NUSE-144866 format. One record per residue (C-alpha): residue number from 0; residue in three letters; x negated, y, z. Coordinates in Angstrom, 2 decimals. Layout:
N
+------+------+---------+---------+---------+
: tilo : vogu :       u :       v :       w :
+------+------+---------+---------+---------+
:  NUM :  ALA :       X :       Y :       Z :
...
+------+------+---------+---------+---------+
***
This chain:
217
+------+------+---------+---------+---------+
: tilo : vogu :       u :       v :       w :
+------+------+---------+---------+---------+
:    0 :  MET :  -27.00 :  -31.97 :  -28.36 :
:    1 :  ASP :  -29.14 :  -31.50 :  -25.23 :
:    2 :  LEU :  -28.42 :  -27.92 :  -25.19 :
:    3 :  TYR :  -24.84 :  -28.36 :  -25.51 :
:    4 :  SER :  -24.62 :  -30.91 :  -22.77 :
:    5 :  ALA :  -26.80 :  -28.61 :  -20.45 :
:    6 :  LEU :  -24.41 :  -25.69 :  -20.87 :
:    7 :  VAL :  -21.39 :  -28.00 :  -20.29 :
:    8 :  GLY :  -23.08 :  -29.29 :  -17.05 :
:    9 :  ALA :  -23.88 :  -25.68 :  -15.91 :
:   10 :  MET :  -20.29 :  -24.66 :  -16.53 :
:   11 :  PHE :  -18.85 :  -27.67 :  -14.62 :
:   12 :  ILE :  -21.37 :  -27.08 :  -11.73 :
:   13 :  ILE :  -20.58 :  -23.32 :  -11.45 :
:   14 :  SER :  -16.67 :  -23.98 :  -11.67 :
:   15 :  THR :  -16.83 :  -26.81 :   -9.25 :
:   16 :  ALA :  -18.84 :  -24.63 :   -6.70 :
:   17 :  LEU :  -16.11 :  -21.93 :   -6.99 :
:   18 :  ARG :  -13.54 :  -24.48 :   -5.34 :
:   19 :  TYR :  -14.06 :  -23.56 :   -1.75 :
:   20 :  PRO :  -14.51 :  -19.93 :   -2.10 :
:   21 :  VAL :  -11.25 :  -19.91 :   -4.15 :
:   22 :  ILE :   -9.36 :  -21.93 :   -1.49 :
:   23 :  MET :  -10.77 :  -19.74 :    1.32 :
:   24 :  ALA :   -9.73 :  -16.57 :   -0.38 :
:   25 :  LEU :   -6.27 :  -18.01 :   -1.08 :
:   26 :  LEU :   -5.85 :  -18.94 :    2.51 :
:   27 :  MET :   -6.96 :  -15.37 :    3.69 :
:   28 :  LEU :   -4.36 :  -13.82 :    1.13 :
:   29 :  VAL :   -1.67 :  -16.11 :    2.74 :
:   30 :  ALA :   -2.86 :  -14.92 :    6.23 :
:   31 :  TRP :   -2.89 :  -11.16 :    5.26 :
:   32 :  SER :    0.67 :  -11.64 :    3.48 :
:   33 :  PHE :    1.98 :  -12.72 :    7.04 :
:   34 :  ILE :    0.28 :   -9.73 :    8.55 :
:   35 :  ALA :    1.59 :   -7.55 :    5.90 :
:   36 :  VAL :    5.29 :   -8.66 :    6.43 :
:   37 :  GLY :    4.72 :   -8.07 :   10.25 :
:   38 :  LEU :    3.62 :   -4.55 :    9.67 :
:   39 :  PHE :    6.28 :   -3.85 :    7.25 :
:   40 :  VAL :    9.06 :   -4.99 :    9.68 :
:   41 :  SER :    7.39 :   -2.71 :   12.36 :
:   42 :  GLU :    7.36 :    0.26 :    9.93 :
:   43 :  TYR :   10.89 :   -0.46 :    8.85 :
:   44 :  THR :   12.40 :   -0.36 :   12.29 :
:   45 :  ALA :   10.42 :    2.94 :   12.87 :
:   46 :  ARG :   12.08 :    4.82 :    9.99 :
:   47 :  ASN :   15.22 :    6.74 :   10.82 :
:   48 :  ARG :   15.43 :    9.46 :    8.26 :
:   49 :  ASP :   17.79 :   12.08 :    8.84 :
:   50 :  ILE :   17.74 :   14.64 :    5.90 :
:   51 :  GLY :   20.35 :   16.97 :    7.71 :
:   52 :  LYS :   17.79 :   16.94 :   10.63 :
:   53 :  LEU :   14.90 :   17.75 :    8.42 :
:   54 :  ARG :   16.80 :   20.61 :    6.73 :
:   55 :  ALA :   17.95 :   22.09 :   10.04 :
:   56 :  GLY :   14.29 :   21.78 :   11.50 :
:   57 :  CYS :   12.77 :   23.28 :    8.40 :
:   58 :  ARG :   15.28 :   26.23 :    8.27 :
:   59 :  THR :   14.71 :   26.88 :   12.17 :
:   60 :  ALA :   10.95 :   26.73 :   11.72 :
:   61 :  ARG :   11.04 :   29.28 :    8.89 :
:   62 :  ALA :   13.24 :   31.66 :   11.08 :
:   63 :  HIS :   10.69 :   31.33 :   13.90 :
:   64 :  MET :    8.02 :   32.09 :   11.49 :
:   65 :  ARG :    9.55 :   35.20 :   10.09 :
:   66 :  MET :    9.64 :   36.45 :   13.67 :
:   67 :  GLN :    6.08 :   35.27 :   13.97 :
:   68 :  GLU :    7.05 :   32.94 :   16.86 :
:   69 :  PHE :    4.68 :   30.30 :   15.64 :
:   70 :  ASP :    4.80 :   27.98 :   18.65 :
:   71 :  LYS :    8.52 :   27.64 :   18.48 :
:   72 :  ALA :    8.26 :   27.12 :   14.61 :
:   73 :  CYS :    5.71 :   24.18 :   15.19 :
:   74 :  ASP :    8.09 :   22.56 :   17.91 :
:   75 :  SER :   11.15 :   22.87 :   15.68 :
:   76 :  LEU :    9.15 :   21.44 :   12.65 :
:   77 :  ARG :    7.70 :   18.43 :   14.88 :
:   78 :  ALA :   11.25 :   17.49 :   15.95 :
:   79 :  SER :   12.50 :   16.99 :   12.47 :
:   80 :  GLY :    9.85 :   14.18 :   11.56 :
:   81 :  SER :   11.49 :   10.87 :   10.91 :
:   82 :  ASN :    8.50 :    8.56 :   10.57 :
:   83 :  ASP :    5.01 :    8.13 :   11.66 :
:   84 :  LEU :    3.47 :    9.34 :    8.22 :
:   85 :  LEU :    5.82 :   12.35 :    7.99 :
:   86 :  LYS :    5.03 :   13.38 :   11.60 :
:   87 :  GLN :    1.38 :   13.03 :   10.92 :
:   88 :  PHE :    1.72 :   15.34 :    8.04 :
:   89 :  ILE :    3.67 :   17.81 :   10.03 :
:   90 :  ASN :    1.28 :   17.88 :   12.68 :
:   91 :  GLU :   -1.62 :   18.72 :   10.25 :
:   92 :  LEU :    0.56 :   21.29 :    8.61 :
:   93 :  SER :    1.39 :   22.83 :   11.87 :
:   94 :  GLY :   -2.15 :   24.09 :   12.19 :
:   95 :  PHE :   -1.77 :   26.43 :    9.28 :
:   96 :  ILE :    1.46 :   27.82 :   10.32 :
:   97 :  GLY :    0.06 :   31.03 :   11.73 :
:   98 :  ALA :   -2.15 :   31.74 :    8.59 :
:   99 :  ASP :   -1.52 :   34.24 :    5.96 :
:  100 :  HIS :    1.14 :   33.45 :    3.57 :
:  101 :  GLY :   -1.36 :   32.92 :    0.51 :
:  102 :  ASP :   -3.61 :   30.79 :    2.80 :
:  103 :  PHE :   -0.78 :   28.62 :    4.03 :
:  104 :  ILE :    0.25 :   27.77 :    0.54 :
:  105 :  THR :   -3.36 :   26.82 :   -0.52 :
:  106 :  GLU :   -3.74 :   24.78 :    2.57 :
:  107 :  ALA :   -0.27 :   23.14 :    2.21 :
:  108 :  GLU :   -0.96 :   22.17 :   -1.31 :
:  109 :  LYS :   -4.44 :   20.65 :   -0.48 :
:  110 :  LEU :   -2.68 :   18.72 :    2.42 :
:  111 :  LEU :   -0.24 :   17.33 :   -0.02 :
:  112 :  GLN :   -2.79 :   16.14 :   -2.40 :
:  113 :  GLU :   -4.73 :   14.45 :    0.55 :
:  114 :  TYR :   -1.36 :   12.58 :    1.45 :
:  115 :  GLU :   -0.74 :   11.60 :   -2.06 :
:  116 :  LEU :   -4.31 :    9.98 :   -2.05 :
:  117 :  LYS :   -3.70 :    8.41 :    1.24 :
:  118 :  ILE :   -0.30 :    6.83 :   -0.14 :
:  119 :  THR :   -2.24 :    5.71 :   -3.12 :
:  120 :  LYS :   -4.92 :    4.06 :   -1.14 :
:  121 :  GLU :   -2.17 :    2.27 :    1.00 :
:  122 :  LEU :   -0.38 :    0.84 :   -2.03 :
:  123 :  GLU :   -3.71 :   -0.24 :   -3.80 :
:  124 :  LYS :   -3.92 :   -3.07 :   -1.14 :
:  125 :  LEU :   -0.71 :   -4.48 :   -2.30 :
:  126 :  ARG :   -1.28 :   -4.05 :   -6.00 :
:  127 :  LEU :   -4.61 :   -5.97 :   -5.57 :
:  128 :  VAL :   -3.01 :   -8.87 :   -4.04 :
:  129 :  VAL :   -0.17 :   -8.82 :   -6.57 :
:  130 :  LYS :   -3.02 :   -9.21 :   -9.29 :
:  131 :  TRP :   -5.47 :  -11.38 :   -7.18 :
:  132 :  GLY :   -2.77 :  -13.91 :   -5.82 :
:  133 :  PRO :   -1.79 :  -15.49 :   -9.06 :
:  134 :  MET :   -5.22 :  -15.15 :  -10.51 :
:  135 :  LEU :   -6.80 :  -17.15 :   -7.77 :
:  136 :  GLY :   -4.00 :  -19.58 :   -7.89 :
:  137 :  LEU :   -4.72 :  -20.18 :  -11.54 :
:  138 :  MET :   -8.42 :  -20.65 :  -10.78 :
:  139 :  GLY :   -7.49 :  -22.96 :   -7.97 :
:  140 :  THR :   -5.23 :  -25.00 :  -10.38 :
:  141 :  LEU :   -7.95 :  -25.33 :  -13.15 :
:  142 :  ILE :  -11.01 :  -26.07 :  -11.27 :
:  143 :  PRO :   -9.87 :  -29.43 :   -9.69 :
:  144 :  LEU :   -8.59 :  -30.51 :  -13.19 :
:  145 :  GLY :  -12.03 :  -31.41 :  -14.33 :
:  146 :  PRO :  -12.84 :  -33.81 :  -11.54 :
:  147 :  ALA :   -9.25 :  -35.20 :  -11.76 :
:  148 :  LEU :   -9.65 :  -36.08 :  -15.48 :
:  149 :  MET :  -12.99 :  -37.62 :  -14.53 :
:  150 :  GLY :  -11.30 :  -39.66 :  -12.01 :
:  151 :  LEU :   -8.73 :  -40.70 :  -14.39 :
:  152 :  THR :  -11.23 :  -41.85 :  -17.03 :
:  153 :  ALA :  -13.01 :  -43.84 :  -14.34 :
:  154 :  GLY :   -9.70 :  -45.40 :  -13.00 :
:  155 :  ASN :  -10.23 :  -43.72 :   -9.59 :
:  156 :  ILE :   -6.50 :  -42.92 :   -8.99 :
:  157 :  GLN :   -7.42 :  -41.63 :   -5.54 :
:  158 :  GLN :   -9.73 :  -38.85 :   -6.88 :
:  159 :  LEU :   -7.11 :  -37.94 :   -9.27 :
:  160 :  ALA :   -4.25 :  -37.52 :   -6.72 :
:  161 :  GLU :   -6.56 :  -35.55 :   -4.41 :
:  162 :  ASN :   -7.51 :  -33.13 :   -7.15 :
:  163 :  LEU :   -4.02 :  -32.86 :   -8.22 :
:  164 :  VAL :   -2.82 :  -32.02 :   -4.87 :
:  165 :  VAL :   -5.43 :  -29.09 :   -4.55 :
:  166 :  ALA :   -4.53 :  -27.93 :   -7.94 :
:  167 :  PHE :   -0.68 :  -27.70 :   -7.19 :
:  168 :  SER :   -1.34 :  -26.26 :   -3.65 :
:  169 :  THR :   -3.41 :  -23.45 :   -4.83 :
:  170 :  THR :   -0.84 :  -22.52 :   -7.33 :
:  171 :  VAL :    1.78 :  -22.24 :   -4.64 :
:  172 :  LEU :   -0.31 :  -20.28 :   -2.25 :
:  173 :  GLY :   -1.30 :  -17.92 :   -5.07 :
:  174 :  LEU :    2.18 :  -17.24 :   -6.34 :
:  175 :  PHE :    3.50 :  -16.96 :   -2.67 :
:  176 :  SER :    0.95 :  -14.24 :   -1.56 :
:  177 :  GLY :    1.39 :  -12.33 :   -4.84 :
:  178 :  GLY :    5.23 :  -12.58 :   -4.65 :
:  179 :  ILE :    5.28 :  -11.30 :   -1.06 :
:  180 :  ALA :    2.82 :   -8.39 :   -2.05 :
:  181 :  TYR :    5.24 :   -7.58 :   -4.89 :
:  182 :  ALA :    8.32 :   -7.31 :   -2.94 :
:  183 :  LEU :    6.47 :   -5.17 :   -0.12 :
:  184 :  LEU :    4.98 :   -2.89 :   -2.99 :
:  185 :  ILE :    8.38 :   -2.23 :   -4.42 :
:  186 :  VAL :    9.94 :   -1.06 :   -1.27 :
:  187 :  LYS :    6.85 :    0.93 :   -0.04 :
:  188 :  LYS :    6.64 :    2.68 :   -2.96 :
:  189 :  ARG :   10.06 :    3.96 :   -2.65 :
:  190 :  TRP :    9.47 :    4.61 :    1.18 :
:  191 :  TYR :    6.41 :    6.78 :    0.29 :
:  192 :  THR :    8.07 :    8.43 :   -2.74 :
:  193 :  GLN :   10.88 :    9.62 :   -0.35 :
:  194 :  ASP :    8.12 :   10.82 :    2.05 :
:  195 :  LEU :    6.23 :   12.70 :   -0.43 :
:  196 :  SER :    9.70 :   14.34 :   -1.58 :
:  197 :  ASP :   10.25 :   15.46 :    2.17 :
:  198 :  MET :    6.75 :   16.80 :    2.45 :
:  199 :  GLU :    7.09 :   18.84 :   -0.68 :
:  200 :  TYR :   10.56 :   20.02 :    0.76 :
:  201 :  ILE :    8.88 :   21.06 :    3.91 :
:  202 :  VAL :    6.08 :   23.00 :    2.11 :
:  203 :  GLU :    8.51 :   24.83 :   -0.13 :
:  204 :  VAL :   10.81 :   25.85 :    2.75 :
:  205 :  LEU :    8.03 :   27.11 :    4.78 :
:  206 :  SER :    6.28 :   28.81 :    1.84 :
:  207 :  SER :    9.34 :   31.10 :    1.45 :
:  208 :  ARG :    9.00 :   32.45 :    4.96 :
:  209 :  ASN :    7.95 :   35.79 :    3.48 :
:  210 :  ALA :   10.38 :   35.91 :    0.52 :
:  211 :  LYS :   13.02 :   38.20 :    2.70 :
:  212 :  LYS :   10.04 :   40.54 :    3.60 :
:  213 :  GLU :    8.67 :   40.76 :   -0.01 :
:  214 :  THR :   12.23 :   41.46 :   -1.19 :
:  215 :  ASP :   12.73 :   44.31 :    1.22 :
:  216 :  THR :    9.37 :   45.98 :    0.22 :
+------+------+---------+---------+---------+
***
């Protein structure tokens, strides 16, 4: 019986000690959610995708590459970018335009893989908040229930009310941060899938720059 009481007491002390770290973590997640929404709006306003412009720029760049006018090819390619991520990819890809056909394909495929990892890393933040927000909210709900029940048994209504306020508030904060992160994750996943499709299209078009020469030979 003494061992059981000691174990229960240890669990109560540990769970009670986690109250303030959980509350601080939830407040940080809420603050992060507001910052993420601001960055999302900024990224949304900077997006002006024009697939016709992208196609024209890639074909013009391919024509210049066939004539070995690599500077003009880079300029045409850079002018076709529609957002910061795609422009960054094009700038890095432009460094390989003057390379041999085989080397260009190898470097372009490696660059695509790097950007896939970069996008995955960017979305991982949102996925973590989607999971951690409700989880911390549930912890913040359950932790105060112990002291609340103790206050109820002791007839301390004020202690009961204070702990229930904390329990309900943490639930709301956890769901709020998780819901915001989930909404941003859905939209950004579509954006980045679209960006990867454009990147792959650019690589495919530029990789065929020697197709005419190889056919003629």
